[in-house]
Structures are given as structure tokens and as C-alpha cells.
All heavy atoms as TSV, in Angstrom:
chain	resi	resn	atom	element	x	y	z
A	1	MET	N	N	68.714	-131.639	14.046
A	1	MET	CA	C	69.433	-131.596	15.346
A	1	MET	C	C	68.420	-131.667	16.465
A	1	MET	O	O	67.374	-130.985	16.467
A	1	MET	CB	C	70.203	-130.294	15.436
A	1	MET	CG	C	70.843	-130.021	16.776
A	1	MET	SD	S	72.217	-131.083	17.216
A	1	MET	CE	C	73.503	-130.473	16.136
A	2	ASN	N	N	68.659	-132.572	17.387
A	2	ASN	CA	C	67.809	-132.693	18.552
A	2	ASN	C	C	68.363	-131.782	19.660
A	2	ASN	O	O	69.262	-132.132	20.384
A	2	ASN	CB	C	67.779	-134.171	19.016
A	2	ASN	CG	C	66.767	-134.385	20.069
A	2	ASN	OD1	O	66.284	-133.505	20.734
A	2	ASN	ND2	N	66.434	-135.684	20.271
A	3	TRP	N	N	67.755	-130.562	19.668
A	3	TRP	CA	C	68.282	-129.531	20.569
A	3	TRP	C	C	68.078	-129.869	22.041
A	3	TRP	O	O	68.921	-129.528	22.905
A	3	TRP	CB	C	67.651	-128.206	20.243
A	3	TRP	CG	C	68.067	-127.733	18.895
A	3	TRP	CD1	C	67.318	-127.709	17.766
A	3	TRP	CD2	C	69.379	-127.212	18.529
A	3	TRP	NE1	N	68.050	-127.263	16.724
A	3	TRP	CE2	C	69.317	-126.919	17.152
A	3	TRP	CE3	C	70.541	-126.970	19.201
A	3	TRP	CZ2	C	70.386	-126.371	16.457
A	3	TRP	CZ3	C	71.591	-126.448	18.503
A	3	TRP	CH2	C	71.558	-126.156	17.165
A	4	ALA	N	N	67.021	-130.552	22.379
A	4	ALA	CA	C	66.799	-130.923	23.768
A	4	ALA	C	C	67.853	-131.946	24.260
A	4	ALA	O	O	68.344	-131.816	25.395
A	4	ALA	CB	C	65.364	-131.520	23.939
A	5	LEU	N	N	68.172	-132.902	23.425
A	5	LEU	CA	C	69.203	-133.893	23.755
A	5	LEU	C	C	70.551	-133.195	23.920
A	5	LEU	O	O	71.315	-133.455	24.881
A	5	LEU	CB	C	69.278	-134.938	22.685
A	5	LEU	CG	C	70.082	-136.192	22.963
A	5	LEU	CD1	C	69.612	-136.933	24.223
A	5	LEU	CD2	C	70.079	-137.121	21.767
A	6	LEU	N	N	70.845	-132.297	23.016
A	6	LEU	CA	C	72.163	-131.537	23.068
A	6	LEU	C	C	72.183	-130.653	24.326
A	6	LEU	O	O	73.186	-130.665	25.029
A	6	LEU	CB	C	72.318	-130.693	21.852
A	6	LEU	CG	C	73.603	-129.904	21.738
A	6	LEU	CD1	C	74.784	-130.858	21.671
A	6	LEU	CD2	C	73.597	-128.970	20.522
A	7	ALA	N	N	71.115	-129.982	24.630
A	7	ALA	CA	C	71.064	-129.101	25.829
A	7	ALA	C	C	71.202	-129.931	27.100
A	7	ALA	O	O	71.928	-129.530	28.052
A	7	ALA	CB	C	69.784	-128.316	25.861
A	8	ALA	N	N	70.529	-131.067	27.127
A	8	ALA	CA	C	70.671	-131.963	28.310
A	8	ALA	C	C	72.086	-132.442	28.527
A	8	ALA	O	O	72.605	-132.483	29.626
A	8	ALA	CB	C	69.726	-133.102	28.202
A	9	GLY	N	N	72.731	-132.833	27.427
A	9	GLY	CA	C	74.116	-133.280	27.482
A	9	GLY	C	C	75.090	-132.205	27.947
A	9	GLY	O	O	75.921	-132.460	28.770
A	10	VAL	N	N	74.947	-131.032	27.384
A	10	VAL	CA	C	75.803	-129.899	27.755
A	10	VAL	C	C	75.605	-129.526	29.189
A	10	VAL	O	O	76.538	-129.322	29.971
A	10	VAL	CB	C	75.546	-128.696	26.855
A	10	VAL	CG1	C	76.217	-127.442	27.388
A	10	VAL	CG2	C	76.055	-128.948	25.444
A	11	ALA	N	N	74.330	-129.498	29.676
A	11	ALA	CA	C	74.008	-129.153	31.034
A	11	ALA	C	C	74.562	-130.194	32.007
A	11	ALA	O	O	75.201	-129.839	33.017
A	11	ALA	CB	C	72.492	-128.992	31.215
A	12	LEU	N	N	74.389	-131.463	31.694
A	12	LEU	CA	C	74.898	-132.535	32.560
A	12	LEU	C	C	76.408	-132.536	32.603
A	12	LEU	O	O	76.994	-132.592	33.714
A	12	LEU	CB	C	74.386	-133.889	32.136
A	12	LEU	CG	C	74.804	-135.090	32.936
A	12	LEU	CD1	C	74.298	-134.901	34.411
A	12	LEU	CD2	C	74.248	-136.368	32.381
A	13	ALA	N	N	77.098	-132.463	31.475
A	13	ALA	CA	C	78.536	-132.471	31.453
A	13	ALA	C	C	79.082	-131.240	32.123
A	13	ALA	O	O	80.097	-131.318	32.867
A	13	ALA	CB	C	79.031	-132.554	30.024
A	14	SER	N	N	78.445	-130.069	31.951
A	14	SER	CA	C	78.933	-128.853	32.652
A	14	SER	C	C	78.792	-128.959	34.143
A	14	SER	O	O	79.716	-128.584	34.892
A	14	SER	CB	C	78.185	-127.639	32.129
A	14	SER	OG	O	78.320	-127.431	30.772
A	15	TYR	N	N	77.644	-129.451	34.571
A	15	TYR	CA	C	77.392	-129.590	36.020
A	15	TYR	C	C	78.423	-130.586	36.638
A	15	TYR	O	O	78.981	-130.348	37.710
A	15	TYR	CB	C	76.003	-130.086	36.291
A	15	TYR	CG	C	75.777	-130.455	37.760
A	15	TYR	CD1	C	75.701	-129.466	38.740
A	15	TYR	CD2	C	75.740	-131.802	38.112
A	15	TYR	CE1	C	75.522	-129.825	40.076
A	15	TYR	CE2	C	75.545	-132.181	39.440
A	15	TYR	CZ	C	75.469	-131.169	40.417
A	15	TYR	OH	O	75.336	-131.508	41.731
A	16	GLN	N	N	78.636	-131.704	35.959
A	16	GLN	CA	C	79.598	-132.732	36.522
A	16	GLN	C	C	80.988	-132.186	36.555
A	16	GLN	O	O	81.725	-132.465	37.503
A	16	GLN	CB	C	79.508	-134.005	35.710
A	16	GLN	CG	C	78.152	-134.720	35.800
A	16	GLN	CD	C	77.799	-135.196	37.187
A	16	GLN	OE1	O	78.610	-135.178	38.117
A	16	GLN	NE2	N	76.550	-135.603	37.325
A	17	THR	N	N	81.383	-131.418	35.523
A	17	THR	CA	C	82.692	-130.804	35.511
A	17	THR	C	C	82.889	-129.856	36.699
A	17	THR	O	O	83.916	-129.878	37.396
A	17	THR	CB	C	82.936	-130.057	34.210
A	17	THR	OG1	O	82.829	-130.965	33.122
A	17	THR	CG2	C	84.316	-129.376	34.180
A	18	TRP	N	N	81.837	-129.054	36.937
A	18	TRP	CA	C	81.902	-128.105	38.067
A	18	TRP	C	C	81.942	-128.867	39.394
A	18	TRP	O	O	82.731	-128.488	40.292
A	18	TRP	CB	C	80.642	-127.211	38.045
A	18	TRP	CG	C	80.517	-126.360	39.248
A	18	TRP	CD1	C	81.199	-125.234	39.588
A	18	TRP	CD2	C	79.582	-126.615	40.357
A	18	TRP	NE1	N	80.784	-124.741	40.791
A	18	TRP	CE2	C	79.822	-125.567	41.272
A	18	TRP	CE3	C	78.656	-127.636	40.627
A	18	TRP	CZ2	C	79.112	-125.541	42.461
A	18	TRP	CZ3	C	77.963	-127.544	41.805
A	18	TRP	CH2	C	78.199	-126.492	42.722
A	19	ALA	N	N	81.131	-129.929	39.534
A	19	ALA	CA	C	81.127	-130.706	40.786
A	19	ALA	C	C	82.455	-131.379	41.052
A	19	ALA	O	O	82.902	-131.466	42.172
A	19	ALA	CB	C	79.978	-131.683	40.724
A	20	ILE	N	N	83.048	-131.946	39.972
A	20	ILE	CA	C	84.363	-132.580	40.158
A	20	ILE	C	C	85.402	-131.534	40.569
A	20	ILE	O	O	86.169	-131.810	41.504
A	20	ILE	CB	C	84.775	-133.282	38.818
A	20	ILE	CG1	C	83.901	-134.542	38.588
A	20	ILE	CG2	C	86.263	-133.673	38.894
A	20	ILE	CD1	C	84.068	-135.105	37.228
A	21	TRP	N	N	85.429	-130.409	39.940
A	21	TRP	CA	C	86.371	-129.365	40.244
A	21	TRP	C	C	86.184	-128.898	41.717
A	21	TRP	O	O	87.165	-128.723	42.457
A	21	TRP	CB	C	86.271	-128.156	39.298
A	21	TRP	CG	C	87.089	-127.012	39.721
A	21	TRP	CD1	C	88.418	-126.855	39.462
A	21	TRP	CD2	C	86.696	-125.893	40.446
A	21	TRP	NE1	N	88.875	-125.707	40.024
A	21	TRP	CE2	C	87.832	-125.071	40.589
A	21	TRP	CE3	C	85.474	-125.469	40.971
A	21	TRP	CZ2	C	87.776	-123.871	41.310
A	21	TRP	CZ3	C	85.466	-124.281	41.680
A	21	TRP	CH2	C	86.603	-123.489	41.836
A	22	LEU	N	N	84.923	-128.736	42.138
A	22	LEU	CA	C	84.636	-128.244	43.492
A	22	LEU	C	C	85.127	-129.253	44.528
A	22	LEU	O	O	85.757	-128.900	45.501
A	22	LEU	CB	C	83.139	-128.032	43.609
A	22	LEU	CG	C	82.660	-127.461	44.956
A	22	LEU	CD1	C	83.202	-126.044	45.135
A	22	LEU	CD2	C	81.140	-127.520	45.046
A	23	ARG	N	N	84.804	-130.517	44.337
A	23	ARG	CA	C	85.216	-131.546	45.300
A	23	ARG	C	C	86.733	-131.731	45.273
A	23	ARG	O	O	87.296	-131.957	46.340
A	23	ARG	CB	C	84.518	-132.872	44.963
A	23	ARG	CG	C	83.034	-132.841	45.041
A	23	ARG	CD	C	82.615	-132.655	46.531
A	23	ARG	NE	N	81.104	-132.642	46.565
A	23	ARG	CZ	C	80.410	-131.701	47.156
A	23	ARG	NH1	N	81.018	-130.761	47.807
A	23	ARG	NH2	N	79.113	-131.703	47.207
A	24	TRP	N	N	87.328	-131.738	44.095
A	24	TRP	CA	C	88.760	-131.956	44.046
A	24	TRP	C	C	89.513	-130.810	44.728
A	24	TRP	O	O	90.573	-130.997	45.291
A	24	TRP	CB	C	89.258	-132.164	42.644
A	24	TRP	CG	C	90.604	-132.691	42.584
A	24	TRP	CD1	C	91.705	-132.055	42.086
A	24	TRP	CD2	C	91.115	-133.976	43.083
A	24	TRP	NE1	N	92.825	-132.777	42.231
A	24	TRP	CE2	C	92.519	-133.970	42.860
A	24	TRP	CE3	C	90.493	-135.065	43.683
A	24	TRP	CZ2	C	93.280	-135.059	43.236
A	24	TRP	CZ3	C	91.278	-136.099	44.021
A	24	TRP	CH2	C	92.670	-136.102	43.791
A	25	SER	N	N	88.976	-129.618	44.647
A	25	SER	CA	C	89.684	-128.473	45.262
A	25	SER	C	C	89.606	-128.546	46.799
A	25	SER	O	O	90.489	-127.994	47.447
A	25	SER	CB	C	89.054	-127.156	44.814
A	25	SER	OG	O	87.716	-127.035	45.230
A	26	GLU	N	N	88.652	-129.289	47.333
A	26	GLU	CA	C	88.567	-129.460	48.782
A	26	GLU	C	C	89.482	-130.590	49.323
A	26	GLU	O	O	89.694	-130.677	50.480
A	26	GLU	CB	C	87.118	-129.790	49.129
A	26	GLU	CG	C	86.119	-128.726	48.839
A	26	GLU	CD	C	84.698	-129.173	49.091
A	26	GLU	OE1	O	84.501	-130.405	49.299
A	26	GLU	OE2	O	83.814	-128.349	48.983
A	27	VAL	N	N	89.956	-131.437	48.414
A	27	VAL	CA	C	90.719	-132.625	48.779
A	27	VAL	C	C	92.131	-132.353	49.245
A	27	VAL	O	O	92.714	-133.141	50.038
A	27	VAL	CB	C	90.686	-133.613	47.616
A	27	VAL	CG1	C	91.736	-134.708	47.771
A	27	VAL	CG2	C	89.310	-134.207	47.492
A	28	HIS	N	N	92.708	-131.236	48.878
A	28	HIS	CA	C	94.145	-131.004	49.077
A	28	HIS	C	C	94.545	-131.071	50.564
A	28	HIS	O	O	95.720	-131.348	50.883
A	28	HIS	CB	C	94.598	-129.714	48.455
A	28	HIS	CG	C	94.425	-129.755	46.950
A	28	HIS	ND1	N	95.180	-130.572	46.166
A	28	HIS	CD2	C	93.644	-129.073	46.132
A	28	HIS	CE1	C	94.849	-130.420	44.918
A	28	HIS	NE2	N	93.884	-129.519	44.864
A	29	GLY	N	N	93.648	-130.786	51.492
A	29	GLY	CA	C	93.995	-130.834	52.904
A	29	GLY	C	C	93.834	-132.208	53.539
A	29	GLY	O	O	94.134	-132.359	54.709
A	30	LEU	N	N	93.340	-133.194	52.799
A	30	LEU	CA	C	93.083	-134.497	53.392
A	30	LEU	C	C	94.358	-135.365	53.333
A	30	LEU	O	O	95.226	-135.183	52.513
A	30	LEU	CB	C	91.992	-135.220	52.619
A	30	LEU	CG	C	90.585	-134.546	52.678
A	30	LEU	CD1	C	89.683	-135.306	51.760
A	30	LEU	CD2	C	90.064	-134.591	54.099
A	31	PRO	N	N	94.441	-136.388	54.238
A	31	PRO	CA	C	95.507	-137.325	54.148
A	31	PRO	C	C	95.481	-138.126	52.831
A	31	PRO	O	O	94.443	-138.183	52.146
A	31	PRO	CB	C	95.284	-138.252	55.322
A	31	PRO	CG	C	94.361	-137.558	56.201
A	31	PRO	CD	C	93.567	-136.596	55.373
A	32	THR	N	N	96.588	-138.759	52.463
A	32	THR	CA	C	96.706	-139.447	51.186
A	32	THR	C	C	95.643	-140.578	51.022
A	32	THR	O	O	95.068	-140.688	49.991
A	32	THR	CB	C	98.125	-140.070	51.052
A	32	THR	OG1	O	99.073	-139.017	51.219
A	32	THR	CG2	C	98.332	-140.672	49.745
A	33	ALA	N	N	95.411	-141.334	52.061
A	33	ALA	CA	C	94.441	-142.418	51.951
A	33	ALA	C	C	93.042	-141.851	51.650
A	33	ALA	O	O	92.320	-142.397	50.849
A	33	ALA	CB	C	94.421	-143.227	53.254
A	34	ASP	N	N	92.679	-140.787	52.302
A	34	ASP	CA	C	91.381	-140.164	52.068
A	34	ASP	C	C	91.279	-139.585	50.672
A	34	ASP	O	O	90.237	-139.599	50.053
A	34	ASP	CB	C	91.090	-139.079	53.104
A	34	ASP	CG	C	90.827	-139.651	54.511
A	34	ASP	OD1	O	90.617	-140.877	54.589
A	34	ASP	OD2	O	90.961	-138.906	55.459
A	35	ARG	N	N	92.423	-139.056	50.188
A	35	ARG	CA	C	92.409	-138.484	48.810
A	35	ARG	C	C	92.163	-139.573	47.783
A	35	ARG	O	O	91.447	-139.397	46.787
A	35	ARG	CB	C	93.737	-137.781	48.536
A	35	ARG	CG	C	93.688	-136.340	48.889
A	35	ARG	CD	C	94.935	-135.714	48.368
A	35	ARG	NE	N	96.070	-136.294	49.101
A	35	ARG	CZ	C	97.215	-135.670	49.285
A	35	ARG	NH1	N	97.377	-134.429	48.918
A	35	ARG	NH2	N	98.190	-136.258	49.942
A	36	LYS	N	N	92.752	-140.751	48.018
A	36	LYS	CA	C	92.542	-141.898	47.099
A	36	LYS	C	C	91.085	-142.317	47.075
A	36	LYS	O	O	90.541	-142.579	46.065
A	36	LYS	CB	C	93.415	-143.068	47.475
A	36	LYS	CG	C	94.884	-142.859	47.144
A	36	LYS	CD	C	95.692	-144.057	47.542
A	36	LYS	CE	C	97.183	-143.831	47.240
A	36	LYS	NZ	N	97.993	-144.982	47.661
A	37	ILE	N	N	90.485	-142.388	48.248
A	37	ILE	CA	C	89.048	-142.759	48.345
A	37	ILE	C	C	88.220	-141.719	47.618
A	37	ILE	O	O	87.305	-142.052	46.849
A	37	ILE	CB	C	88.624	-142.915	49.809
A	37	ILE	CG1	C	89.297	-144.119	50.412
A	37	ILE	CG2	C	87.097	-143.009	49.935
A	37	ILE	CD1	C	89.140	-144.236	51.931
A	38	MET	N	N	88.497	-140.430	47.814
A	38	MET	CA	C	87.746	-139.389	47.200
A	38	MET	C	C	87.927	-139.420	45.638
A	38	MET	O	O	86.983	-139.186	44.926
A	38	MET	CB	C	88.159	-137.995	47.698
A	38	MET	CG	C	87.419	-136.852	47.046
A	38	MET	SD	S	85.638	-136.906	47.333
A	38	MET	CE	C	85.527	-135.957	48.829
A	39	LEU	N	N	89.141	-139.685	45.208
A	39	LEU	CA	C	89.399	-139.804	43.752
A	39	LEU	C	C	88.591	-140.901	43.134
A	39	LEU	O	O	87.894	-140.660	42.128
A	39	LEU	CB	C	90.891	-140.049	43.515
A	39	LEU	CG	C	91.270	-140.281	42.040
A	39	LEU	CD1	C	91.042	-139.002	41.247
A	39	LEU	CD2	C	92.708	-140.712	41.951
A	40	TRP	N	N	88.549	-142.108	43.757
A	40	TRP	CA	C	87.777	-143.167	43.190
A	40	TRP	C	C	86.261	-142.872	43.260
A	40	TRP	O	O	85.504	-143.255	42.414
A	40	TRP	CB	C	88.112	-144.489	43.889
A	40	TRP	CG	C	89.400	-145.045	43.352
A	40	TRP	CD1	C	90.606	-145.065	43.992
A	40	TRP	CD2	C	89.588	-145.596	42.040
A	40	TRP	NE1	N	91.505	-145.614	43.170
A	40	TRP	CE2	C	90.941	-145.937	41.992
A	40	TRP	CE3	C	88.747	-145.817	40.962
A	40	TRP	CZ2	C	91.491	-146.544	40.831
A	40	TRP	CZ3	C	89.295	-146.391	39.826
A	40	TRP	CH2	C	90.643	-146.761	39.715
A	41	THR	N	N	85.838	-142.250	44.356
A	41	THR	CA	C	84.423	-141.854	44.443
A	41	THR	C	C	84.068	-140.886	43.336
A	41	THR	O	O	82.970	-140.998	42.730
A	41	THR	CB	C	84.187	-141.216	45.866
A	41	THR	OG1	O	84.551	-142.155	46.864
A	41	THR	CG2	C	82.703	-140.886	45.987
A	42	LEU	N	N	84.926	-139.889	43.078
A	42	LEU	CA	C	84.620	-138.947	41.987
A	42	LEU	C	C	84.598	-139.633	40.653
A	42	LEU	O	O	83.768	-139.328	39.809
A	42	LEU	CB	C	85.679	-137.840	41.997
A	42	LEU	CG	C	85.551	-136.828	43.076
A	42	LEU	CD1	C	86.741	-135.844	43.025
A	42	LEU	CD2	C	84.280	-136.061	42.997
A	43	ILE	N	N	85.499	-140.563	40.440
A	43	ILE	CA	C	85.557	-141.270	39.164
A	43	ILE	C	C	84.295	-142.107	38.955
A	43	ILE	O	O	83.678	-142.112	37.883
A	43	ILE	CB	C	86.793	-142.176	39.008
A	43	ILE	CG1	C	88.041	-141.232	38.877
A	43	ILE	CG2	C	86.719	-143.109	37.899
A	43	ILE	CD1	C	89.379	-141.999	38.983
A	44	LEU	N	N	83.905	-142.836	40.030
A	44	LEU	CA	C	82.763	-143.769	39.922
A	44	LEU	C	C	81.404	-143.090	39.918
A	44	LEU	O	O	80.437	-143.629	39.417
A	44	LEU	CB	C	82.833	-144.838	41.005
A	44	LEU	CG	C	84.044	-145.782	40.917
A	44	LEU	CD1	C	84.082	-146.654	42.111
A	44	LEU	CD2	C	83.952	-146.602	39.613
A	45	THR	N	N	81.342	-141.871	40.463
A	45	THR	CA	C	80.022	-141.190	40.481
A	45	THR	C	C	79.998	-140.068	39.500
A	45	THR	O	O	79.242	-140.119	38.525
A	45	THR	CB	C	79.715	-140.716	41.939
A	45	THR	OG1	O	80.809	-139.827	42.365
A	45	THR	CG2	C	79.611	-141.862	42.888
A	46	ARG	N	N	80.738	-138.999	39.802
A	46	ARG	CA	C	80.719	-137.829	38.935
A	46	ARG	C	C	81.309	-138.135	37.531
A	46	ARG	O	O	80.849	-137.629	36.541
A	46	ARG	CB	C	81.489	-136.690	39.587
A	46	ARG	CG	C	80.956	-136.247	40.926
A	46	ARG	CD	C	79.612	-135.633	40.722
A	46	ARG	NE	N	79.136	-135.152	42.051
A	46	ARG	CZ	C	77.985	-134.556	42.210
A	46	ARG	NH1	N	77.247	-134.358	41.199
A	46	ARG	NH2	N	77.620	-134.200	43.389
A	47	GLY	N	N	82.338	-139.020	37.508
A	47	GLY	CA	C	82.936	-139.303	36.195
A	47	GLY	C	C	81.986	-140.051	35.306
A	47	GLY	O	O	81.892	-139.778	34.097
A	48	LEU	N	N	81.208	-140.936	35.857
A	48	LEU	CA	C	80.191	-141.618	35.054
A	48	LEU	C	C	79.090	-140.678	34.598
A	48	LEU	O	O	78.589	-140.787	33.456
A	48	LEU	CB	C	79.577	-142.839	35.787
A	48	LEU	CG	C	80.571	-143.961	36.042
A	48	LEU	CD1	C	79.915	-145.038	36.895
A	48	LEU	CD2	C	80.988	-144.546	34.729
A	49	GLY	N	N	78.731	-139.752	35.433
A	49	GLY	CA	C	77.733	-138.732	35.042
A	49	GLY	C	C	78.266	-137.846	33.944
A	49	GLY	O	O	77.532	-137.495	33.000
A	50	TRP	N	N	79.549	-137.490	33.992
A	50	TRP	CA	C	80.175	-136.719	33.002
A	50	TRP	C	C	80.195	-137.435	31.640
A	50	TRP	O	O	79.885	-136.881	30.567
A	50	TRP	CB	C	81.586	-136.312	33.415
A	50	TRP	CG	C	82.221	-135.419	32.409
A	50	TRP	CD1	C	82.117	-134.040	32.331
A	50	TRP	CD2	C	83.163	-135.777	31.380
A	50	TRP	NE1	N	82.897	-133.559	31.303
A	50	TRP	CE2	C	83.507	-134.609	30.700
A	50	TRP	CE3	C	83.664	-137.026	30.919
A	50	TRP	CZ2	C	84.397	-134.650	29.601
A	50	TRP	CZ3	C	84.504	-137.020	29.862
A	50	TRP	CH2	C	84.863	-135.850	29.194
A	51	LEU	N	N	80.525	-138.737	31.735
A	51	LEU	CA	C	80.479	-139.554	30.485
A	51	LEU	C	C	79.088	-139.679	29.876
A	51	LEU	O	O	78.940	-139.689	28.680
A	51	LEU	CB	C	81.048	-140.977	30.827
A	51	LEU	CG	C	82.568	-141.063	30.937
A	51	LEU	CD1	C	82.942	-142.491	31.348
A	51	LEU	CD2	C	83.244	-140.679	29.691
A	52	LEU	N	N	78.075	-139.773	30.732
A	52	LEU	CA	C	76.718	-139.769	30.273
A	52	LEU	C	C	76.382	-138.493	29.523
A	52	LEU	O	O	75.768	-138.485	28.432
A	52	LEU	CB	C	75.726	-139.996	31.388
A	52	LEU	CG	C	74.247	-139.949	31.054
A	52	LEU	CD1	C	73.929	-141.035	30.005
A	52	LEU	CD2	C	73.425	-140.082	32.322
A	53	GLY	N	N	76.800	-137.338	30.090
A	53	GLY	CA	C	76.584	-136.023	29.436
A	53	GLY	C	C	77.295	-135.963	28.071
A	53	GLY	O	O	76.693	-135.507	27.110
A	54	VAL	N	N	78.498	-136.429	28.038
A	54	VAL	CA	C	79.249	-136.435	26.744
A	54	VAL	C	C	78.535	-137.391	25.779
A	54	VAL	O	O	78.421	-137.128	24.567
A	54	VAL	CB	C	80.739	-136.825	26.965
A	54	VAL	CG1	C	81.460	-137.081	25.641
A	54	VAL	CG2	C	81.430	-135.736	27.719
A	55	GLY	N	N	78.046	-138.511	26.252
A	55	GLY	CA	C	77.314	-139.479	25.441
A	55	GLY	C	C	76.067	-138.833	24.852
A	55	GLY	O	O	75.723	-139.069	23.665
A	56	LEU	N	N	75.375	-138.050	25.618
A	56	LEU	CA	C	74.174	-137.347	25.152
A	56	LEU	C	C	74.544	-136.382	24.028
A	56	LEU	O	O	73.823	-136.186	23.024
A	56	LEU	CB	C	73.466	-136.634	26.300
A	56	LEU	CG	C	72.729	-137.532	27.298
A	56	LEU	CD1	C	72.256	-136.681	28.468
A	56	LEU	CD2	C	71.601	-138.271	26.685
A	57	ILE	N	N	75.658	-135.650	24.214
A	57	ILE	CA	C	76.114	-134.664	23.232
A	57	ILE	C	C	76.416	-135.449	21.903
A	57	ILE	O	O	76.035	-135.039	20.815
A	57	ILE	CB	C	77.284	-133.904	23.685
A	57	ILE	CG1	C	76.913	-132.989	24.871
A	57	ILE	CG2	C	77.942	-133.045	22.564
A	57	ILE	CD1	C	78.025	-132.382	25.607
A	58	VAL	N	N	77.166	-136.526	21.999
A	58	VAL	CA	C	77.543	-137.313	20.858
A	58	VAL	C	C	76.300	-137.853	20.169
A	58	VAL	O	O	76.205	-137.899	18.974
A	58	VAL	CB	C	78.538	-138.485	21.218
A	58	VAL	CG1	C	78.748	-139.454	20.110
A	58	VAL	CG2	C	79.849	-137.806	21.643
A	59	GLY	N	N	75.349	-138.310	20.962
A	59	GLY	CA	C	74.079	-138.801	20.419
A	59	GLY	C	C	73.339	-137.784	19.659
A	59	GLY	O	O	72.771	-138.062	18.588
A	60	ALA	N	N	73.282	-136.568	20.188
A	60	ALA	CA	C	72.606	-135.473	19.467
A	60	ALA	C	C	73.319	-135.144	18.170
A	60	ALA	O	O	72.657	-134.895	17.156
A	60	ALA	CB	C	72.509	-134.275	20.403
A	61	LEU	N	N	74.606	-135.133	18.202
A	61	LEU	CA	C	75.380	-134.837	16.980
A	61	LEU	C	C	75.242	-135.997	15.969
A	61	LEU	O	O	75.145	-135.747	14.730
A	61	LEU	CB	C	76.831	-134.577	17.284
A	61	LEU	CG	C	77.100	-133.323	18.140
A	61	LEU	CD1	C	78.543	-133.254	18.502
A	61	LEU	CD2	C	76.648	-132.071	17.423
A	62	TYR	N	N	75.174	-137.215	16.433
A	62	TYR	CA	C	75.017	-138.321	15.587
A	62	TYR	C	C	73.626	-138.323	14.889
A	62	TYR	O	O	73.485	-138.588	13.673
A	62	TYR	CB	C	75.198	-139.632	16.349
A	62	TYR	CG	C	74.938	-140.893	15.509
A	62	TYR	CD1	C	75.888	-141.287	14.546
A	62	TYR	CD2	C	73.758	-141.636	15.651
A	62	TYR	CE1	C	75.651	-142.446	13.742
A	62	TYR	CE2	C	73.542	-142.757	14.873
A	62	TYR	CZ	C	74.474	-143.151	13.957
A	62	TYR	OH	O	74.258	-144.242	13.202
A	63	ARG	N	N	72.587	-138.008	15.683
A	63	ARG	CA	C	71.252	-137.938	15.147
A	63	ARG	C	C	71.113	-136.830	14.133
A	63	ARG	O	O	70.284	-136.845	13.210
A	63	ARG	CB	C	70.213	-137.717	16.230
A	63	ARG	CG	C	70.041	-139.040	16.999
A	63	ARG	CD	C	68.882	-138.903	17.952
A	63	ARG	NE	N	67.648	-138.811	17.209
A	63	ARG	CZ	C	66.492	-138.722	17.774
A	63	ARG	NH1	N	66.351	-138.685	19.080
A	63	ARG	NH2	N	65.380	-138.667	17.070
A	64	ALA	N	N	71.959	-135.785	14.249
A	64	ALA	CA	C	71.857	-134.679	13.286
A	64	ALA	C	C	72.425	-135.081	11.935
A	64	ALA	O	O	72.064	-134.463	10.918
A	64	ALA	CB	C	72.663	-133.474	13.841
A	65	THR	N	N	73.274	-136.101	11.899
A	65	THR	CA	C	73.845	-136.526	10.617
A	65	THR	C	C	72.968	-137.560	9.946
A	65	THR	O	O	73.232	-137.906	8.765
A	65	THR	CB	C	75.251	-137.144	10.818
A	65	THR	OG1	O	75.163	-138.309	11.646
A	65	THR	CG2	C	76.194	-136.120	11.439
A	66	GLN	N	N	71.966	-138.077	10.634
A	66	GLN	CA	C	71.092	-139.087	10.024
A	66	GLN	C	C	69.966	-138.481	9.201
A	66	GLN	O	O	69.412	-137.506	9.348
A	66	GLN	CB	C	70.482	-139.939	11.138
A	66	GLN	CG	C	71.524	-140.731	11.896
A	66	GLN	CD	C	72.308	-141.677	11.019
A	66	GLN	OE1	O	71.741	-142.372	10.197
A	66	GLN	NE2	N	73.620	-141.730	11.211
């Protein structure tokens, strides 16, 4: 098991989840058009970072089976 890879993936995915939740909780007071922009911004930035974190976790688990 590559513990450093697993720890990096868990840390990145956890941080991105927290950041998405924090930003999305602030959006409820914005107009609809601004919410759509914020949603796409979160998907394209934080969402990709979250996917990278999950990919690191999967990579660590895959390497453990080799």
C-alpha cells in the first residue's frame, strides 16, 4: 500500500468536499443567474480537484493489489 498516495488523495478529496460545501452554502442568497455561474465554477474547479483526489485514492488501492 502506498500510504503517501492514499493520504494525499484523502486529504485532497476531503478539502475539496469542504470547499464545495462552504461555497454552496453561501450561494442561496444569490440570484438564479449567479447561482448557475457559481455551480459551473464549482464543477469546473473544485469538482475536478475532488475527482483528482478520488483518482489518487483509487490509484493507491490499485497499487496495493499489484
